[in-house]
C-alpha positions in Angstrom: 0.1 -0.1 0.2 1.7 3.1 -1.3 1.4 5.8 1.7 3.5 9.0 2.5 3.3 10.9 5.6 2.7 14.4 4.4 2.0 16.4 7.7 3.9 16.9 10.8 2.3 16.1 14.1 0.6 18.9 15.8 1.4 20.0 19.3 -0.4 17.8 21.8 -1.8 15.6 19.0 -2.3 11.9 20.5 -1.2 8.9 18.4 -4.9 8.0 17.6 -5.8 11.8 16.6 -2.5 11.9 14.4 -3.4 8.6 12.7 -7.0 9.7 12.2 -6.2 13.1 10.8 -3.6 11.8 8.2 -5.8 8.9 7.2 -8.8 11.1 6.6 -6.8 13.8 4.9 -5.4 11.1 2.5 -8.7 9.6 1.8 -10.4 12.9 1.3 -7.6 14.0 -1.2 -7.4 10.8 -3.0 -4.0 9.9 -1.9 -5.6 6.8 -0.8 -7.9 5.7 -3.4 -11.4 4.1 -3.0 -11.2 0.5 -2.6 -7.6 0.6 -1.6 -6.8 -1.9 1.3 -5.6 -0.5 4.6 -3.1 -2.6 6.5 -2.8 -1.8 10.1 0.7 -2.9 10.4 2.0 -1.2 7.4 0.3 2.2 8.6 1.5 1.8 12.0 5.1 1.5 10.8 4.7 4.4 8.5 3.4 6.6 11.5 5.7 5.3 14.1 3.1 4.0 16.3 1.5 0.7 17.6 -1.5 -0.7 15.8 -3.9 0.3 18.6 -4.1 4.2 17.5 -4.4 3.1 14.0 -7.2 0.7 14.7 -9.0 3.4 16.8 -8.7 5.8 13.9 -10.0 3.3 11.4 -13.2 2.8 13.6 -13.7 6.6 13.6 -13.4 6.7 9.9 -15.8 3.6 9.6 -18.3 5.6 11.5 -17.9 8.4 8.8 -18.4 5.8 6.2 -14.9 6.5 4.8 -13.5 3.1 5.7 -15.1 -0.3 5.3 -14.0 -2.8 7.9 -14.5 -6.3 6.7 -14.5 -9.4 9.2 -11.7 -11.5 8.5 -10.7 -9.5 5.5 -9.2 -6.2 7.0 -10.1 -2.7 6.0 -10.3 -0.6 2.8 -11.1 2.7 1.7 -14.9 3.2 1.0 -16.2 3.8 -2.6 -17.9 7.1 -3.2 -21.6 6.2 -2.4 -23.8 8.5 -4.5 -26.8 8.2 -2.0 -24.4 9.4 0.7 -23.3 12.3 -1.6 -26.9 13.4 -2.1 -27.6 13.0 1.7 -24.5 15.2 2.5 -25.6 17.9 -0.1 -29.1 18.0 1.2 -27.9 18.3 5.0 -25.6 21.2 4.1 -28.1 22.9 1.7 -30.9 22.9 4.3 -28.8 23.8 7.3 -26.5 26.4 5.9 -29.5 28.1 4.3 -31.1 28.2 7.7 -28.0 29.7 9.3 -27.4 32.1 6.5 -30.9 33.5 6.8 -30.7 33.7 10.7 -27.3 35.2 10.9 -27.2 37.7 8.1 -26.8 41.2 9.1 -26.0 40.3 12.7 -22.1 39.8 12.7 -19.8 41.8 14.8 -17.1 43.8 13.3 -14.4 41.1 14.4 -16.4 38.4 12.8 -16.6 40.5 9.5 -12.9 41.2 9.8 -12.1 37.5 10.0 -14.5 36.7 7.0 -12.9 39.4 5.0 -9.5 38.1 5.7 -10.3 34.7 4.3 -11.7 36.4 1.1 -8.4 38.2 0.6 -6.5 34.9 1.0 -8.8 33.4 -1.6 -8.0 36.2 -4.0 -4.4 36.1 -3.4 -4.3 32.2 -4.1 -6.3 32.7 -7.4 -3.6 35.4 -8.3 -0.8 33.1 -7.2 -1.9 29.7 -8.6 -3.2 29.4 -12.4 -5.1 26.1 -11.3 -7.2 25.0 -8.4 -5.3 24.3 -5.2 -5.9 22.3 -2.0 -5.3 25.5 -0.2 -8.2 27.3 -2.0 -10.3 24.2 -1.3 -9.4 24.6 2.4 -10.3 28.3 2.4 -13.6 27.5 0.9 -14.4 25.2 3.5 -13.1 27.6 6.2 -15.5 30.2 4.9 -18.5 28.1 5.2 -17.3 26.9 8.6 -17.5 30.5 9.9 -21.3 30.4 9.2 -21.5 27.7 12.0 -19.1 29.4 14.2 -20.6 32.9 14.1 -24.0 31.5 14.8 -22.7 29.3 17.8 -23.3 26.0 16.0 -19.8 24.4 15.9 -21.3 21.0 17.1 -23.6 21.2 14.1 -20.8 21.7 11.7 -18.9 18.7 13.1 -22.0 16.4 12.5 -22.4 18.0 9.0 -18.8 17.6 8.3 -19.0 13.8 9.0 -22.3 13.5 7.3 -20.9 15.1 4.2 -17.6 13.2 3.8 -18.7 11.7 0.4 -20.1 15.0 -0.7 -16.8 16.6 0.0 -14.8 13.7 -1.8 -17.0 14.5 -5.0 -16.2 18.2 -4.6 -12.5 17.5 -4.3 -12.5 15.8 -7.6 -13.3 19.0 -9.1 -10.3 20.4 -7.5 -8.1 17.5 -8.7 -9.4 18.0 -12.3 -9.2 21.7 -12.1 -13.0 21.8 -13.2 -13.9 24.8 -10.8 -14.4 28.4 -11.8 -12.5 30.0 -8.9 -13.4 33.3 -9.8 -17.2 32.6 -9.7 -16.6 31.0 -6.3 -14.8 34.2 -5.0 -17.6 36.2 -6.4 -20.4 34.1 -4.7 -18.3 34.3 -1.3 -18.0 38.1 -1.7 -21.7 38.3 -2.1 -22.1 36.0 1.1 -19.9 38.5 2.9 -22.0 41.4 1.8 -25.2 39.7 2.9 -23.7 38.8 6.3 -22.6 42.4 6.7 -25.8 44.2 5.5 -28.5 41.4 5.6 -30.2 39.6 2.8 -32.0 42.0 0.2 -35.6 41.4 -0.3 -35.0 40.6 -3.8 -32.5 37.7 -3.0 -33.7 34.3 -2.5 -31.5 32.6 0.3 -32.5 29.3 -0.7 -31.7 29.6 -4.4 -28.4 31.4 -3.7 -27.2 28.4 -1.3 -28.5 25.9 -3.6 -26.6 27.1 -6.4 -23.4 27.7 -4.5 -23.3 24.3 -2.8 -24.7 22.3 -5.7 -22.2 23.3 -8.2 -20.7 19.7 -8.1 -24.0 18.5 -9.8 -23.3 20.2 -13.0 -20.5 17.8 -13.9 -21.2 14.8 -11.7 -21.9 12.5 -14.6 -18.6 13.5 -16.2 -16.9 12.5 -12.9 -18.6 9.3 -12.7 -17.6 8.6 -16.3 -13.9 9.7 -15.6 -13.6 7.5 -12.5 -16.1 4.9 -12.4 -13.9 2.7 -10.3 -14.5 5.3 -7.5 -18.2 5.1 -7.3 -21.0 2.9 -6.0 -24.7 3.6 -5.9 
């Protein structure tokens, strides 16, 4: 199983959390491919830990439906389940629309400053890189996480983040294939910032705005399935 450690251990990070973070990042970014076997012994040697924290990490990933643990057969990276993709999109669309409508126009100066700083980093990354980058993808997610943070719903974010793991994997394929219009995403994020600062205008339908923004992956979903049929299951 080809696997490379690509992230330093964070301060205070336990072996279990370290293994979980690296495995999850590798699955979400397709460094570990759907269907790829996961050998606890090999992974523990790569991470320099015992097998116990690796096993604990795999159980957590199984709960997120990112890993399949098969009795007597070991573990493997789960295939992208289209039903879970739809459920993840539905969850984020419904919850983020509700948060968006509830929170728009109520943010503090410090919260708006934090959101604006993220937008500036997005713009800098577009100017720095000619193609879609992992960093821009992370900034995109961070922007949406702020909606939950500013509305005091971070526990909801963690739940949505787990439910939406297969949705996020499909979104990442757009990054991998450079099939995303970054300028359009930035423009929509700037509109979101304006609405969060000033409130949602009467002529703007919040549901339509969030549906279009979060549902961009659907436009080329069939193309992704045709390009990577071995990644998907219904």
